[in-house]
Residue frames relative to the residue before (quaternion, step in Angstrom):
aa qw qx qy qz dx dy dz
M 1.0000 0.0000 0.0000 0.0000 0.00 0.00 0.00
A 0.4526 -0.6984 0.4780 0.2809 3.57 -0.87 0.89
E 0.5178 -0.6344 0.4779 0.3180 3.58 -1.02 0.81
Y 0.4375 -0.6933 0.5094 0.2615 3.65 -0.95 0.84
V 0.0767 -0.7721 0.6306 0.0178 3.58 -0.81 0.98
P 0.4517 -0.7072 0.4692 0.2751 3.50 -0.64 1.16
L 0.6461 -0.5982 0.3309 0.3394 3.53 -1.07 0.94
K 0.6315 0.6001 -0.3422 0.3522 3.54 0.98 -0.92
Y 0.6124 0.5472 -0.3654 0.4383 3.60 1.18 -0.42
Y 0.4886 0.6344 -0.4446 0.4015 3.62 1.17 -0.05
F 0.7086 0.4263 -0.2333 0.5116 3.49 1.11 -0.83
D 0.4122 0.7057 -0.4713 0.3315 3.54 0.29 1.28
E 0.8184 -0.2009 0.1545 0.5158 3.60 -1.18 -0.45
Q 0.6807 0.5200 -0.3189 0.4055 3.61 0.81 -0.94
L 0.6258 0.5341 -0.3106 0.4761 3.53 1.16 -0.69
A 0.6134 0.5491 -0.3147 0.4724 3.51 1.11 -0.86
V 0.6346 0.5283 -0.3210 0.4638 3.53 1.07 -0.77
R 0.6675 0.5172 -0.2900 0.4504 3.55 0.90 -0.95
L 0.6855 0.4823 -0.2896 0.4621 3.56 0.91 -0.98
S 0.6727 0.5005 -0.3072 0.4501 3.60 0.88 -0.84
T 0.6432 0.5095 -0.3313 0.4658 3.47 1.09 -0.68
L 0.6475 0.4873 -0.3229 0.4889 3.61 1.00 -0.57
I 0.6837 0.4923 -0.3056 0.4436 3.64 1.00 -0.80
K 0.6014 0.6323 -0.3850 0.3003 3.64 0.78 -1.06
P 0.6772 0.4923 -0.3499 0.4202 3.70 0.67 -0.97
H 0.7368 0.4219 -0.2250 0.4780 3.66 1.09 -0.65
Y 0.7614 0.1497 -0.0976 0.6231 3.52 1.38 -0.21
P 0.2096 -0.8374 0.4911 0.1171 3.65 0.32 1.19
L 0.6391 0.5294 -0.3300 0.4498 3.60 1.09 -0.64
F 0.4635 0.6800 -0.4779 0.3071 3.73 1.04 -0.17
P 0.3387 -0.7718 0.5047 0.1866 3.56 -0.76 1.07
Q 0.1967 -0.8776 0.4249 0.1032 3.43 0.52 1.24
D 0.6697 0.4791 -0.3194 0.4689 3.62 0.90 -0.84
A 0.6692 0.4992 -0.2918 0.4667 3.65 0.86 -0.91
F 0.6219 0.5369 -0.3340 0.4620 3.54 0.98 -0.63
I 0.6744 0.5015 -0.2840 0.4615 3.54 0.87 -0.95
R 0.6833 0.5134 -0.2594 0.4496 3.45 0.96 -0.97
E 0.6796 0.4645 -0.2915 0.4874 3.54 1.01 -0.82
V 0.5939 0.5435 -0.3617 0.4702 3.67 1.04 -0.62
A 0.6641 0.5319 -0.2716 0.4498 3.55 0.88 -1.05
N 0.7044 0.4582 -0.2656 0.4725 3.57 0.99 -0.81
K 0.7094 0.4901 -0.2488 0.4411 3.64 0.96 -0.90
V 0.6789 0.5195 -0.3090 0.4168 3.61 0.95 -0.72
I 0.4673 0.6922 -0.4471 0.3204 3.62 1.19 -0.41
N 0.8566 0.0813 -0.1025 0.4992 3.65 -0.91 1.05
K 0.5674 0.5887 -0.3928 0.4210 3.54 1.17 0.39
E 0.4777 -0.6863 0.4772 0.2704 3.55 -1.15 0.74
L 0.8081 -0.3703 0.1914 0.4163 3.53 -1.32 0.21
K 0.7028 0.4858 -0.2237 0.4691 3.52 0.79 -1.25
Q 0.6619 0.4925 -0.2987 0.4797 3.53 1.00 -0.94
R 0.5996 0.5574 -0.3452 0.4589 3.63 0.96 -0.69
V 0.6789 0.5046 -0.2738 0.4578 3.51 0.76 -1.11
E 0.6687 0.5201 -0.2817 0.4505 3.57 0.94 -0.91
I 0.6285 0.5420 -0.3267 0.4521 3.49 1.10 -0.94
I 0.6290 0.5435 -0.2987 0.4688 3.60 0.91 -1.02
T 0.6892 0.5207 -0.2685 0.4264 3.57 0.89 -1.15
D 0.7054 0.4560 -0.2548 0.4791 3.44 0.99 -0.93
L 0.6189 0.5092 -0.3561 0.4806 3.61 1.06 -0.44
L 0.5854 0.5552 -0.3557 0.4717 3.52 1.12 -0.59
K 0.6578 0.5219 -0.2908 0.4587 3.52 0.94 -0.89
D 0.6786 0.5126 -0.2885 0.4400 3.51 0.99 -1.01
N 0.7864 0.3786 -0.1578 0.4618 3.55 1.05 -0.71
L 0.6339 0.4527 -0.3263 0.5355 3.55 1.36 0.18
P 0.7261 -0.4509 0.2440 0.4581 3.60 -1.11 0.34
E 0.6036 -0.6047 0.3930 0.3400 3.52 -1.14 0.62
N 0.6322 0.5301 -0.3099 0.4726 3.45 1.13 -0.81
Y 0.4974 -0.6944 0.4398 0.2773 3.66 -0.77 1.14
I 0.7059 0.5066 -0.2824 0.4066 3.51 0.82 -1.01
D 0.6038 0.5561 -0.3226 0.4712 3.48 1.24 -0.76
T 0.6924 0.4579 -0.2814 0.4814 3.56 0.89 -0.95
L 0.6161 0.5401 -0.3552 0.4500 3.60 0.97 -0.70
N 0.6500 0.5288 -0.3171 0.4443 3.58 0.90 -0.78
I 0.6261 0.5260 -0.3163 0.4808 3.55 1.14 -0.82
L 0.7065 0.4774 -0.2790 0.4418 3.56 0.86 -0.91
L 0.6250 0.5467 -0.3372 0.4436 3.48 1.13 -0.66
H 0.6174 0.5435 -0.3348 0.4596 3.53 1.19 -0.45
C 0.6919 0.4900 -0.2620 0.4611 3.53 1.29 -0.33
L 0.4257 0.7498 -0.4360 0.2579 3.52 1.37 0.08
G 0.3432 -0.7467 0.5102 0.2538 3.59 0.92 -0.68
P 0.7519 -0.4150 0.2661 0.4376 3.62 -1.22 0.05
E 0.5649 -0.5772 0.4529 0.3776 3.59 -1.17 0.52
N 0.4690 -0.6067 0.5580 0.3172 3.61 -1.28 0.45
S 0.2312 -0.8044 0.5382 0.0997 3.51 -0.51 1.26
K 0.6572 0.5055 -0.3096 0.4654 3.59 1.29 -0.19
E 0.4522 -0.6399 0.5275 0.3285 3.59 -1.26 0.23
E 0.6642 0.3917 -0.3054 0.5587 3.68 0.98 0.75
G 0.7549 0.4455 -0.2876 0.3859 3.40 -1.35 0.16
M 0.4038 0.7469 -0.4547 0.2689 3.51 1.31 0.11
F 0.6614 0.4023 -0.2877 0.5639 3.58 1.30 -0.52
K 0.6997 0.5142 -0.3045 0.3916 3.58 0.51 -1.11
E 0.7999 0.3261 -0.1377 0.4846 3.45 0.77 -1.12
G 0.7108 0.4398 -0.2328 0.4972 3.53 1.34 -0.36
Y 0.3690 0.7769 -0.4643 0.2116 3.62 1.24 -0.01
F 0.6087 0.5596 -0.3847 0.4104 3.62 1.03 -0.66
L 0.6603 0.5107 -0.3343 0.4376 3.64 1.16 -0.14
M 0.4263 0.7259 -0.4630 0.2776 3.47 1.24 -0.16
P 0.6315 0.4898 -0.3620 0.4798 3.76 0.84 -0.62
V 0.6217 0.5239 -0.3545 0.4619 3.69 1.04 -0.67
A 0.6763 0.4843 -0.3117 0.4592 3.58 0.81 -0.86
F 0.6910 0.4754 -0.2918 0.4598 3.51 1.02 -0.78
F 0.5284 0.5942 -0.3977 0.4577 3.54 1.30 -0.40
V 0.6683 0.4871 -0.2871 0.4835 3.59 0.89 -0.94
E 0.6779 0.5061 -0.3013 0.4399 3.55 0.93 -0.90
K 0.7110 0.4653 -0.2278 0.4756 3.64 0.97 -0.84
Y 0.8501 0.2596 -0.0831 0.4507 3.54 0.76 -1.01
G 0.6563 0.6138 -0.2654 0.3492 3.57 1.29 -0.44
I 0.4525 0.7618 -0.4089 0.2185 3.55 1.26 -0.46
N 0.6715 0.4830 -0.3159 0.4647 3.69 1.06 -0.48
H 0.6947 0.3557 -0.2495 0.5733 3.53 1.42 -0.03
M 0.0969 -0.8721 0.4751 0.0658 3.62 0.76 1.08
D 0.7224 0.4187 -0.3089 0.4554 3.69 0.53 -0.93
A 0.6459 0.4888 -0.3611 0.4620 3.68 0.83 -0.74
S 0.7159 0.4728 -0.2834 0.4286 3.55 0.80 -0.89
L 0.6105 0.5040 -0.3575 0.4954 3.64 1.05 -0.55
K 0.6511 0.4834 -0.3417 0.4750 3.60 0.91 -0.69
A 0.6487 0.4877 -0.3574 0.4623 3.58 1.00 -0.62
L 0.6250 0.5510 -0.3440 0.4328 3.61 1.05 -0.71
Y 0.5696 0.5972 -0.3282 0.4595 3.47 1.26 -0.76
E 0.7000 0.4629 -0.2558 0.4798 3.58 0.89 -0.93
I 0.6763 0.4968 -0.3114 0.4459 3.54 0.94 -0.99
T 0.6802 0.5160 -0.3393 0.3948 3.62 0.91 -0.74
K 0.5769 0.5822 -0.3632 0.4431 3.60 1.33 -0.17
R 0.7424 0.3583 -0.1966 0.5309 3.52 1.34 -0.23
H 0.7676 0.1284 -0.0726 0.6238 3.56 1.20 -0.73
T 0.5208 -0.5732 0.4226 0.4708 3.58 -0.26 -1.23
S 0.1881 -0.7442 0.6231 0.1500 3.55 -1.31 0.52
E 0.2672 0.8124 -0.4860 0.1802 3.60 1.15 0.29
Y 0.7135 0.4273 -0.2376 0.5018 3.54 1.12 -0.90
A 0.6807 0.5445 -0.2748 0.4058 3.52 0.96 -1.03
I 0.6780 0.5376 -0.3081 0.3955 3.53 1.07 -0.64
R 0.5333 0.6917 -0.3716 0.3148 3.53 1.30 -0.60
P 0.6269 0.5241 -0.3441 0.4625 3.68 0.84 -0.62
Y 0.6348 0.5208 -0.3086 0.4801 3.58 1.10 -0.86
L 0.6174 0.5301 -0.3456 0.4673 3.63 0.96 -0.73
N 0.6960 0.4454 -0.2661 0.4964 3.60 0.94 -0.82
E 0.6840 0.4908 -0.3041 0.4459 3.61 1.01 -0.48
N 0.7930 -0.0731 0.0759 0.6000 3.65 0.94 -0.80
M 0.1218 -0.8459 0.5137 0.0759 3.54 0.23 1.19
E 0.5952 0.5671 -0.3798 0.4241 3.64 1.03 -0.57
L 0.6848 0.4756 -0.3018 0.4624 3.50 0.83 -0.79
C 0.6388 0.5412 -0.3117 0.4494 3.51 1.05 -0.81
I 0.6266 0.5425 -0.3251 0.4553 3.50 1.05 -0.84
L 0.6130 0.5497 -0.3390 0.4551 3.61 1.00 -0.66
Y 0.6608 0.4832 -0.2835 0.4995 3.54 1.09 -0.75
L 0.6684 0.5144 -0.3144 0.4357 3.54 0.89 -1.06
E 0.6535 0.5283 -0.3217 0.4363 3.62 0.92 -0.90
K 0.6083 0.5411 -0.3071 0.4927 3.60 1.21 -0.63
W 0.7037 0.4965 -0.2509 0.4419 3.45 0.84 -1.15
I 0.5024 0.6361 -0.4387 0.3878 3.63 1.10 -0.52
N 0.7887 0.3439 -0.1820 0.4759 3.65 0.80 -0.81
D 0.3532 0.7453 -0.4958 0.2719 3.53 1.30 0.27
E 0.5074 -0.6561 0.4578 0.3202 3.63 -1.09 0.63
N 0.6304 0.5342 -0.3113 0.4693 3.61 1.24 -0.42
S 0.3946 -0.7397 0.4903 0.2383 3.57 -0.57 1.17
H 0.5968 0.5548 -0.3807 0.4371 3.69 0.99 -0.54
V 0.6509 0.4984 -0.3261 0.4707 3.63 1.07 -0.68
R 0.6454 0.5196 -0.3037 0.4703 3.54 1.00 -0.93
R 0.6306 0.5286 -0.3197 0.4698 3.61 1.04 -0.78
L 0.6056 0.5665 -0.3623 0.4256 3.64 1.07 -0.66
V 0.5724 0.5772 -0.3765 0.4443 3.60 1.04 -0.68
S 0.7553 0.3997 -0.2275 0.4668 3.56 0.81 -0.86
E 0.7127 0.4757 -0.2515 0.4500 3.45 0.85 -1.11
G 0.6571 0.5285 -0.3121 0.4376 3.60 0.92 -0.85
T 0.7375 0.4071 -0.2298 0.4875 3.62 1.02 -0.75
R 0.3869 0.7295 -0.4954 0.2698 3.67 1.27 -0.05
P 0.4698 -0.6925 0.4682 0.2837 3.66 -0.88 0.87
R 0.7902 0.1980 -0.0942 0.5723 3.62 0.99 -0.78
L 0.0187 0.8034 -0.5876 0.0946 3.65 0.65 1.01
P 0.4828 -0.6671 0.4786 0.3047 3.64 -0.71 0.98
W 0.8502 0.1437 -0.1473 0.4846 3.56 -1.11 0.83
A 0.6327 0.4595 -0.3463 0.5182 3.54 1.22 0.49
K 0.5646 -0.5578 0.4726 0.3832 3.60 -1.20 0.35
K 0.5710 -0.5978 0.4554 0.3305 3.53 -1.07 0.97
M 0.1309 -0.7920 0.5953 0.0351 3.56 -0.98 0.95
E 0.4656 -0.6809 0.4876 0.2861 3.58 -0.97 0.78
P 0.6165 -0.5335 0.3828 0.4346 3.63 -1.01 0.46
I 0.6978 -0.4856 0.3558 0.3882 3.58 -1.29 0.41
K 0.8239 -0.0715 -0.0228 0.5617 3.55 -0.54 1.18
N 0.5706 -0.6460 0.3247 0.3894 3.53 1.17 0.89
D 0.6410 0.4634 -0.3498 0.5021 3.60 1.00 0.69
P 0.3965 -0.7425 0.4886 0.2296 3.63 -0.48 1.18
A 0.5297 0.6284 -0.4235 0.3810 3.63 1.14 -0.43
N 0.6427 0.5132 -0.3340 0.4604 3.69 1.10 -0.60
N 0.6227 0.5019 -0.3546 0.4844 3.61 1.08 -0.49
L 0.6468 0.5485 -0.2772 0.4516 3.46 1.01 -1.02
Q 0.6129 0.5501 -0.3438 0.4511 3.58 1.05 -0.83
L 0.6718 0.4693 -0.3061 0.4845 3.62 0.95 -0.88
L 0.6863 0.5115 -0.3008 0.4206 3.58 0.88 -0.82
E 0.5624 0.6198 -0.3574 0.4145 3.49 1.21 -0.62
K 0.6871 0.4689 -0.2592 0.4907 3.57 1.16 -0.81
L 0.6798 0.4583 -0.2498 0.5151 3.64 1.37 -0.14
I 0.6007 0.6576 -0.3740 0.2587 3.50 0.96 -0.58
N 0.6968 0.3591 -0.2754 0.5564 3.52 1.32 -0.06
D 0.2298 0.8053 -0.5092 0.1983 3.56 1.17 0.52
P 0.4777 -0.6932 0.4521 0.2948 3.62 -0.87 0.91
S 0.6508 0.5684 -0.2986 0.4052 3.59 1.18 -0.51
K 0.4154 -0.7136 0.5116 0.2378 3.59 -0.69 1.01
Y 0.5768 0.5860 -0.3298 0.4639 3.53 1.22 -0.52
V 0.7027 0.4070 -0.2606 0.5222 3.53 1.01 -0.86
Q 0.6001 0.5607 -0.3714 0.4331 3.64 0.98 -0.69
K 0.6633 0.4946 -0.3363 0.4498 3.58 0.85 -0.82
S 0.5954 0.5402 -0.3472 0.4829 3.71 1.04 -0.73
V 0.6925 0.4861 -0.3098 0.4337 3.57 0.75 -1.02
A 0.6449 0.5194 -0.3144 0.4642 3.60 1.03 -0.82
N 0.6620 0.4962 -0.3158 0.4646 3.57 0.99 -0.85
H 0.6137 0.5627 -0.3258 0.4479 3.60 1.10 -0.85
I 0.6623 0.4866 -0.3139 0.4754 3.58 0.98 -1.00
N 0.6574 0.5021 -0.3355 0.4507 3.63 0.84 -0.80
D 0.5797 0.5466 -0.3825 0.4679 3.70 1.07 -0.56
L 0.6744 0.5071 -0.2948 0.4484 3.57 0.84 -0.98
T 0.6609 0.5345 -0.3382 0.4039 3.55 0.91 -0.89
K 0.6287 0.5621 -0.3563 0.4023 3.65 1.09 -0.41
D 0.7599 0.2913 -0.1882 0.5497 3.55 1.21 -0.30
Y 0.8136 0.1485 -0.0714 0.5576 3.59 1.14 -0.58
P 0.0343 -0.8609 0.5075 -0.0038 3.54 0.73 1.16
E 0.6612 0.5246 -0.3038 0.4420 3.57 0.87 -0.84
E 0.6714 0.4777 -0.3079 0.4756 3.54 0.86 -0.91
V 0.6768 0.4704 -0.3415 0.4517 3.65 0.83 -0.76
L 0.6595 0.5079 -0.3351 0.4413 3.61 0.82 -0.83
T 0.6478 0.5118 -0.3256 0.4607 3.60 0.98 -0.78
W 0.6345 0.5321 -0.3058 0.4699 3.50 0.97 -0.81
L 0.6316 0.5352 -0.3084 0.4685 3.60 0.88 -0.97
E 0.6983 0.4994 -0.2793 0.4299 3.52 0.82 -1.08
K 0.7429 0.4346 -0.1984 0.4689 3.51 0.74 -1.25
N 0.8153 0.3096 -0.1323 0.4710 3.70 0.64 -1.16
V 0.7620 0.3951 -0.1990 0.4730 3.59 0.99 -0.39
I 0.7683 0.4177 -0.1922 0.4452 3.48 0.32 -1.34
Y 0.7843 0.3582 -0.1902 0.4695 3.51 0.63 -1.10
K 0.6201 0.4515 -0.3763 0.5197 3.56 1.22 0.24
N 0.3755 -0.7399 0.4786 0.2871 3.61 1.35 0.03
S 0.5064 0.6234 -0.4359 0.4061 3.47 1.19 0.83
Y 0.5828 0.5347 -0.4091 0.4551 3.53 0.32 1.28
Q 0.3471 -0.6616 0.6139 0.2546 3.41 -1.53 0.08
P 0.4848 -0.7214 0.3899 0.3042 3.55 -0.44 1.21
K 0.6431 0.5341 -0.3556 0.4180 3.68 0.94 -0.78
I 0.6481 0.5171 -0.3319 0.4499 3.56 0.94 -0.72
V 0.6613 0.5199 -0.2894 0.4567 3.55 0.97 -0.89
I 0.6676 0.4785 -0.2925 0.4897 3.57 0.90 -1.05
H 0.6323 0.5086 -0.3420 0.4740 3.71 0.81 -0.84
G 0.6849 0.4864 -0.3066 0.4475 3.69 0.95 -0.85
L 0.6825 0.4661 -0.2620 0.4982 3.57 1.24 -0.45
R 0.3862 0.7954 -0.4385 0.1607 3.56 1.22 -0.11
T 0.6472 0.5072 -0.3399 0.4564 3.58 1.03 -0.61
L 0.6699 0.4667 -0.3150 0.4839 3.59 1.00 -0.77
L 0.6434 0.5076 -0.3464 0.4565 3.56 0.98 -0.65
K 0.6328 0.5134 -0.3500 0.4620 3.58 1.05 -0.68
N 0.7024 0.4367 -0.2704 0.4928 3.55 1.12 -0.64
K 0.4142 -0.7460 0.4160 0.3144 3.55 1.44 0.24
D 0.1489 0.7870 -0.5750 0.1670 3.64 0.83 1.06
D 0.4798 -0.6912 0.4631 0.2787 3.59 -0.66 1.23
Q 0.7024 0.4408 -0.3421 0.4420 3.78 0.58 -0.87
A 0.6205 0.5089 -0.3586 0.4769 3.74 0.95 -0.74
T 0.6436 0.5337 -0.3244 0.4424 3.64 0.83 -0.90
K 0.6812 0.4968 -0.2997 0.4463 3.56 0.94 -1.01
L 0.6205 0.5623 -0.3331 0.4335 3.58 1.05 -0.85
V 0.6397 0.5402 -0.3030 0.4552 3.49 1.01 -1.06
E 0.6521 0.5276 -0.3026 0.4527 3.58 0.96 -1.01
I 0.5944 0.5304 -0.3446 0.4966 3.66 1.08 -0.84
M 0.6799 0.5068 -0.3146 0.4266 3.60 0.66 -1.06
R 0.7009 0.4841 -0.2760 0.4452 3.50 0.76 -1.02
G 0.5879 0.5642 -0.3410 0.4687 3.61 1.24 -0.37
K 0.6882 0.4686 -0.2380 0.5001 3.49 1.24 -0.78
V 0.6003 0.6035 -0.3855 0.3561 3.60 0.94 -0.76
């Protein structure tokens, strides 16, 4: 059995070598050796998030001052899209500092940054990086989300659900869209029959998040807009109600009984 190595150690000198090797062809002035050396020195005794931020900040310090110029360089380093519905973290971890660069420095360039997050999420994930953008300009983000719902790439469709989750793990809790869970549910309604199990899981987790603060609204929505329209996959709904079912909520239990009668 392979020895477990904490994830934080992935963000070290070797990652600096990989990133600088990708960057150099698109920005010959990049000080590769100095960047690698500085990353190696600064990440010592640091935890995961600190290591990612150190690498991100050193990228900013050593790439063009203009955000758009640097963004274009980094986008050339993304590599091929992930064609699987797995590996977005394991195989895409090297892009975490790139996603964080957009999250931390791109808020004044909304359109360019959202388009960058669209590309990043096809290879890694933008579920964390998009959240400041939702807080900054919800109206603009909704325009992008509504377009992404119909994207052919399941990673992009998943971002619509996962990025707007109120209780996304390892992220700060976020209020529903425009402080109304109906706006979240409207997005989820268009994804609840998604053919991708990867997206289905996110939708179920999002529904479960909402039930913790808005159980009545979620149950009413499910009853009126999903179940009685026969527009749902039972496993997704049941998994989304798991917290209410665990707590023996009468209405949730009744809805599941109705679904099982129809299946």
